[in-house]
VEXPAKOL-546009 format. One record per residue (C-alpha): residue number from 1; x, y, z. Coordinates in nm, 4 decimals. Example, Ala and Ser with C-alpha at 12.3 -4.5 7.8 and 13.67 -1.06 7.14 Angstrom:
BEGIN
1 1.2300 -0.4500 0.7800
2 1.3670 -0.1060 0.7140
END
This chain:
BEGIN
1 3.5812 -3.1241 9.3041
2 3.4772 -2.7824 9.4347
3 3.1650 -2.6197 9.2931
4 3.3494 -2.3457 9.0971
5 3.5813 -2.5939 8.9322
6 3.2920 -2.8281 8.8534
7 3.0950 -2.5425 8.6939
8 3.3958 -2.4407 8.4831
9 3.4467 -2.8016 8.3747
10 3.0825 -2.8421 8.2701
11 3.0826 -2.5040 8.0913
12 3.4033 -2.5942 7.9044
13 3.2585 -2.9236 7.7823
14 2.9392 -2.7555 7.6616
15 3.1362 -2.4748 7.4930
16 3.3615 -2.7301 7.3239
17 3.0654 -2.9232 7.1899
18 2.8861 -2.6131 7.0624
19 3.1993 -2.4539 6.9122
20 3.2780 -2.7697 6.7162
21 2.9142 -2.7890 6.6056
22 2.9283 -2.4294 6.4809
23 3.2460 -2.4937 6.2811
24 3.1122 -2.8118 6.1227
25 2.7710 -2.6589 6.0511
26 2.9268 -2.3525 5.8862
27 3.1669 -2.5636 5.6794
28 2.8979 -2.8117 5.5782
29 2.6363 -2.5551 5.4803
30 2.8844 -2.3519 5.2759
31 2.9726 -2.6606 5.0716
32 2.6356 -2.8383 5.0600
33 2.4630 -2.5888 4.8354
34 2.7490 -2.5242 4.5935
35 2.8045 -2.8676 4.4456
36 3.0421 -2.7621 4.1676
37 3.2715 -2.5672 4.4019
38 3.2847 -2.8646 4.6391
39 3.3832 -3.0969 4.3562
40 3.6559 -2.8542 4.2435
41 3.7858 -2.8218 4.6005
42 3.8101 -3.1990 4.6554
43 3.9628 -3.2513 4.3098
44 4.2193 -2.9761 4.3716
45 4.3878 -3.1831 4.6445
46 4.4728 -3.4443 4.3808
47 4.4688 -3.7404 4.6211
48 4.1520 -3.9322 4.5327
49 4.0909 -4.1462 4.2262
50 3.8751 -3.9555 3.9779
51 3.5729 -4.1807 4.0387
52 3.5703 -4.0915 4.4121
53 3.6035 -3.7130 4.3816
54 3.2363 -3.6415 4.3154
55 3.0903 -3.8808 4.5767
56 3.3262 -3.7460 4.8458
57 3.2499 -3.3862 4.7481
58 2.8771 -3.4535 4.7663
59 2.8742 -3.6555 5.0902
60 3.1319 -3.4623 5.2943
61 2.9179 -3.1515 5.3556
62 2.6236 -3.3616 5.4719
63 2.8499 -3.5630 5.7023
64 2.9726 -3.2345 5.8540
65 2.6142 -3.1134 5.8985
66 2.5135 -3.4445 6.0584
67 2.8070 -3.4289 6.3014
68 2.7129 -3.0701 6.3878
69 2.3531 -3.1761 6.4559
70 2.4679 -3.4576 6.6859
71 2.6932 -3.2173 6.8748
72 2.4214 -2.9536 6.9152
73 2.1714 -3.2110 7.0374
74 2.4267 -3.3905 7.2513
75 2.3320 -3.7184 7.0929
76 2.5954 -3.9898 7.0409
77 2.8577 -3.7410 7.1607
78 3.1358 -3.9996 7.1767
79 3.0698 -4.0986 6.8145
80 3.0475 -3.7317 6.7089
81 3.3770 -3.6607 6.8887
82 3.5478 -3.9505 6.7124
83 3.4037 -3.8406 6.3767
84 3.5198 -3.4839 6.4426
85 3.8712 -3.6006 6.5287
86 3.8927 -3.8343 6.2289
87 3.7673 -3.5726 5.9819
88 3.9965 -3.3077 6.1291
89 4.2908 -3.5465 6.1050
90 4.2081 -3.6166 5.7414
91 4.1747 -3.2431 5.6737
92 4.5091 -3.1696 5.8411
93 4.6792 -3.4455 5.6393
94 4.5198 -3.3193 5.3178
95 4.6222 -2.9612 5.3845
96 4.9758 -3.0632 5.4836
97 5.0278 -3.2753 5.1719
98 4.8948 -2.9913 4.9521
99 5.1347 -2.7475 5.1209
100 5.4266 -2.9913 5.0899
101 5.3531 -3.0513 4.7227
102 5.3157 -2.6776 4.6556
103 4.9666 -2.7163 4.5085
104 4.8134 -2.3852 4.4021
105 4.4736 -2.4428 4.5661
106 4.2627 -2.2806 4.8311
107 4.1646 -2.5032 5.1187
108 3.7917 -2.5204 5.0413
109 3.7196 -2.5750 5.4101
110 3.4341 -2.3252 5.4202
111 3.3225 -2.3377 5.0594
112 3.4975 -2.2399 4.7424
113 3.8326 -2.3962 4.6825
114 4.0007 -2.5570 4.3904
115 4.2943 -2.4652 4.1739
116 4.4231 -2.1095 4.1696
117 4.3638 -2.0253 4.5317
118 4.7184 -1.9173 4.6085
119 4.8184 -2.2282 4.7996
120 4.7457 -2.3666 5.1417
121 4.8838 -2.1599 5.4300
122 5.0339 -2.2837 5.7564
123 4.7535 -2.1046 5.9368
124 4.4959 -2.3295 5.7678
125 4.6851 -2.6366 5.8858
126 4.7354 -2.5108 6.2430
127 4.3745 -2.3865 6.2663
128 4.2462 -2.7437 6.2492
129 4.4567 -2.8552 6.5489
130 4.2126 -2.7313 6.8146
131 3.9270 -2.8936 6.6217
132 4.1135 -3.2247 6.6299
133 4.1863 -3.1872 7.0022
134 3.8239 -3.0914 7.0745
135 3.7029 -3.4032 6.8960
136 3.9430 -3.6205 7.0952
137 3.8312 -3.4540 7.4184
138 3.4635 -3.5211 7.3467
139 3.5391 -3.8789 7.2452
140 3.7133 -3.9346 7.5795
141 3.4653 -3.7323 7.7898
142 3.1312 -3.7557 7.6101
143 2.8929 -3.6904 7.9005
144 2.8018 -3.3343 7.9840
145 2.5177 -3.0896 8.0308
146 2.2233 -3.0202 7.8037
147 2.2440 -3.3257 7.5847
148 2.0025 -3.5951 7.4800
149 2.2539 -3.8661 7.5693
150 2.1702 -3.7937 7.9342
151 1.8207 -3.9288 7.8768
152 1.9654 -4.2657 7.7803
153 2.2323 -4.2953 8.0482
154 2.1573 -4.5745 8.2882
155 2.3914 -4.6225 8.5761
156 2.4608 -4.9877 8.6469
157 2.5478 -4.9089 9.0051
158 2.3116 -4.6440 9.1396
159 2.5152 -4.6070 9.4561
160 2.8231 -4.5063 9.2558
161 2.9156 -4.1408 9.2942
162 3.0217 -3.9833 8.9640
163 3.3161 -3.7529 8.9927
164 3.4925 -3.8288 8.6657
165 3.2485 -3.6304 8.4535
166 3.1758 -3.3560 8.7030
167 2.8241 -3.4750 8.7825
168 2.8746 -3.5160 9.1488
169 3.1104 -3.4501 9.4280
170 3.2137 -3.7092 9.6786
171 2.9236 -3.7513 9.9148
172 2.6728 -3.5791 9.6863
173 2.4872 -3.9029 9.6096
174 2.4543 -3.8172 9.2395
175 2.4790 -4.0846 8.9747
176 2.6219 -4.0242 8.6266
177 2.2963 -3.8788 8.4965
178 2.2932 -3.6272 8.7816
179 1.9973 -3.7864 8.9575
180 1.9965 -3.8699 9.3269
181 2.1329 -4.2158 9.3946
182 1.9038 -4.4838 9.5250
183 1.9736 -4.6070 9.8707
184 1.8833 -4.9232 10.0483
END
């Protein structure tokens, strides 16, 4: 992989991680400190049994904030990518079913929500697609720059040259953590 392409690849992965973190942090913080609005938003989708509405509404924002923190720190990136993809998939399904049923709710994605919001728009459904794809990408390619996971990476074969994740070019002698490979 040439140096320009490798740099672009590494920059894309970092940008993906930080963009998803920003979205989840914004969404989580907006909902975390307005408990009643979060409950109304979750209830407005009319899919959960009544006894689960409040626990989901109270835990969801903190899950989003936790995922954002993992993404910013670059810690457990594969897990954070999977969690991002799963939550985005659930959000897309929830929005799509609300649209299909003609529910008069606002999405509640970034706070607010509940009945009387004018209905879910196609834009709100489509908007979550890149978030889903970004989560899948990070789940499949979790190793990148500026992340704590790199501190815990241990290459089983130190003579192996990493090209899959952009941490070395053939002949560079770099292992997956970007350190020089041991020889001899």
